[in-house]
C-alpha positions as CSV (number, residue, x, y, z in Angstrom):
1,M,0.1,0.2,-0.1
2,L,1.1,3.4,-0.9
3,N,1.7,6.1,1.5
4,A,0.6,9.9,1.0
5,I,3.9,10.9,0.6
6,E,4.3,8.2,-2.4
7,V,1.1,9.1,-4.0
8,I,1.9,12.7,-4.2
9,L,5.2,12.5,-5.4
10,L,4.0,10.1,-8.5
11,C,1.3,12.5,-9.1
12,I,4.0,15.6,-9.1
13,V,6.5,13.6,-11.2
14,A,3.7,12.2,-13.8
15,Q,2.2,15.8,-14.2
16,A,6.2,16.9,-14.8
17,A,6.5,14.2,-17.3
18,V,3.5,15.5,-19.2
19,T,4.4,19.2,-19.1
20,D,7.7,18.4,-20.4
21,L,6.6,16.3,-23.3
22,A,3.9,18.9,-24.0
23,V,5.9,22.1,-23.7
24,R,9.5,20.8,-23.2
25,K,9.5,22.4,-19.8
26,I,9.2,21.9,-16.2
27,P,7.9,24.2,-14.3
28,N,9.3,26.1,-11.3
29,V,6.0,26.5,-9.5
30,L,5.5,22.6,-10.0
31,V,8.9,22.2,-8.1
32,L,8.5,24.6,-5.5
33,G,5.2,23.4,-4.4
34,G,6.8,20.0,-4.4
35,L,9.1,21.1,-2.0
36,A,7.0,22.7,0.4
37,L,4.6,19.8,-0.1
38,A,7.5,17.1,0.9
39,L,8.6,19.2,3.8
40,I,5.1,19.6,5.3
41,L,4.5,16.1,4.9
42,H,8.0,15.2,6.6
43,L,7.1,17.3,9.6
44,L,3.5,16.2,10.1
45,I,4.8,12.4,9.7
46,G,8.0,12.4,11.6
47,P,10.0,13.4,15.2
48,R,10.7,16.8,15.3
49,W,13.5,18.0,13.1
50,A,14.8,14.7,11.9
51,P,12.3,14.6,8.6
52,A,13.6,18.4,8.2
53,T,17.1,17.3,7.7
54,H,16.1,14.3,5.6
55,W,14.2,16.7,3.2
56,L,17.3,18.6,3.2
57,A,19.5,15.8,2.5
58,G,17.4,14.7,-0.2
59,I,17.2,18.0,-2.0
60,L,21.0,18.4,-1.8
61,A,21.6,14.4,-2.9
62,G,19.2,14.8,-5.8
63,F,20.6,18.1,-6.8
64,F,24.1,17.2,-7.1
65,L,23.8,14.1,-8.6
66,F,22.3,15.9,-12.0
67,L,24.4,19.1,-11.5
68,P,27.3,17.6,-13.7
69,L,24.8,16.6,-16.3
70,Y,23.6,20.2,-16.6
71,L,27.1,22.0,-16.4
72,L,27.7,19.6,-19.6
73,R,25.0,21.0,-21.4
74,G,23.7,17.1,-20.9
75,M,20.4,18.6,-19.5
76,A,18.2,21.2,-18.6
77,A,18.1,23.1,-15.3
78,G,14.2,21.7,-14.8
79,D,15.5,18.3,-14.7
80,V,18.2,19.0,-11.9
81,K,15.5,20.8,-10.1
82,L,13.1,18.2,-10.5
83,M,15.3,15.6,-9.4
84,A,16.1,17.7,-6.3
85,M,12.8,18.0,-5.7
86,V,12.1,14.3,-5.7
87,G,15.0,13.8,-3.3
88,A,13.1,16.2,-0.8
89,F,10.0,13.2,-0.8
90,T,12.4,10.1,-0.6
91,G,15.5,11.2,1.0
92,P,19.2,11.0,0.1
93,W,19.2,7.2,-0.3
94,A,16.4,6.6,-2.2
95,V,17.2,9.5,-4.6
96,C,20.6,7.7,-5.4
97,Y,18.6,4.7,-6.5
98,I,16.0,6.8,-8.6
99,A,18.7,8.5,-10.2
100,M,20.4,5.4,-11.5
101,L,16.9,4.1,-12.8
102,T,16.3,7.4,-14.5
103,C,19.7,7.3,-15.9
104,L,19.0,3.9,-17.3
105,F,15.5,4.9,-18.9
106,G,17.1,7.8,-19.9
107,G,19.8,6.1,-22.0
108,L,17.0,4.0,-23.4
109,M,15.1,7.1,-24.5
110,A,18.1,8.6,-25.8
111,L,18.9,5.5,-27.9
112,G,15.3,5.3,-29.2
113,I,15.4,8.7,-30.1
114,M,18.5,8.3,-32.1
115,V,17.4,5.2,-33.7
116,A,14.2,7.2,-34.7
117,R,15.7,10.0,-36.0
118,G,18.4,8.1,-37.8
119,R,21.2,9.8,-36.1
120,C,23.0,6.7,-34.6
121,R,26.3,7.6,-36.4
122,Q,26.3,11.1,-35.3
123,G,25.5,9.8,-31.5
124,L,28.3,7.6,-31.4
125,D,30.6,10.4,-33.1
126,N,29.7,12.6,-30.3
127,M,30.4,9.8,-27.4
128,W,33.8,9.3,-29.1
129,A,34.4,12.9,-29.4
130,M,33.8,13.7,-25.7
131,S,35.4,10.2,-24.5
132,K,38.7,10.7,-26.8
133,P,40.4,13.5,-24.3
134,V,39.5,11.3,-21.2
135,L,41.1,8.4,-22.4
136,L,44.2,10.2,-23.9
137,R,44.4,11.9,-20.4
138,L,44.2,8.4,-18.8
139,L,47.4,7.6,-21.1
140,G,49.1,10.8,-19.5
141,V,48.8,12.9,-22.9
142,P,48.3,16.3,-21.7
143,L,45.1,18.2,-23.8
144,R,43.1,20.8,-24.1
145,R,39.2,20.7,-23.3
146,V,37.5,21.0,-26.8
147,P,34.0,20.9,-26.5
148,L,31.5,19.5,-28.9
149,A,29.8,22.3,-31.9
150,P,26.6,23.7,-30.6
151,C,25.2,21.9,-33.8
152,A,26.4,18.3,-33.0
153,S,23.5,17.7,-30.8
154,V,21.4,14.9,-31.8
155,G,18.6,16.4,-30.3
156,G,17.1,17.1,-27.0
157,M,14.4,15.1,-24.9
158,P,12.1,15.3,-22.1
159,Y,13.9,14.0,-19.3
160,G,11.1,14.8,-17.2
161,V,9.7,11.9,-18.6
162,A,13.1,9.5,-17.6
163,I,12.5,11.2,-14.1
164,A,9.1,10.0,-13.7
165,L,9.6,6.4,-15.1
166,G,12.8,6.3,-12.4
167,T,10.5,7.3,-9.7
168,F,7.5,4.9,-10.3
169,C,9.8,1.9,-10.9
170,F,11.4,2.5,-7.7
171,V,8.3,2.8,-5.9
172,A,7.0,-0.2,-7.5
173,L,10.3,-2.4,-6.8
174,T,10.1,-1.2,-3.1
175,H,6.7,-2.3,-2.6
176,H,7.3,-5.5,-4.3
């Protein structure tokens, strides 16, 4: 049986996924409302300030798990904020599992999008272009960072869908 926190979280990530699909944006009001709801629910359910620290630790974990992907321009800021909000509901340990599941679903979605658009070769070329400097540095070759050209992207995707799938999958697995 799902508890109130899980039901509300699933409703919010489902709305984020639908919105991301429709307008390619995750509204700040949805994320901020979710953060506030998570804090209120944790304070109502738990003892004294322990829930508030659990809430904050979850936010920080979710935020910092996806921040590097944002900094590398691999995802939008709304996706990072949504994962932080998921962490507010679930706490730091659960959001780590959700992030792993999200990355799995995101990778499958990216592969599907590349195949559907006929851009597999360019996707592989992009992966090689990003990996080559790292591999050469591991071999001791000093290199300068060379970013991909702005037009090199094989296309964006609504990552809010992957976050929702990862969250739904985690909740289903924990209630198995």
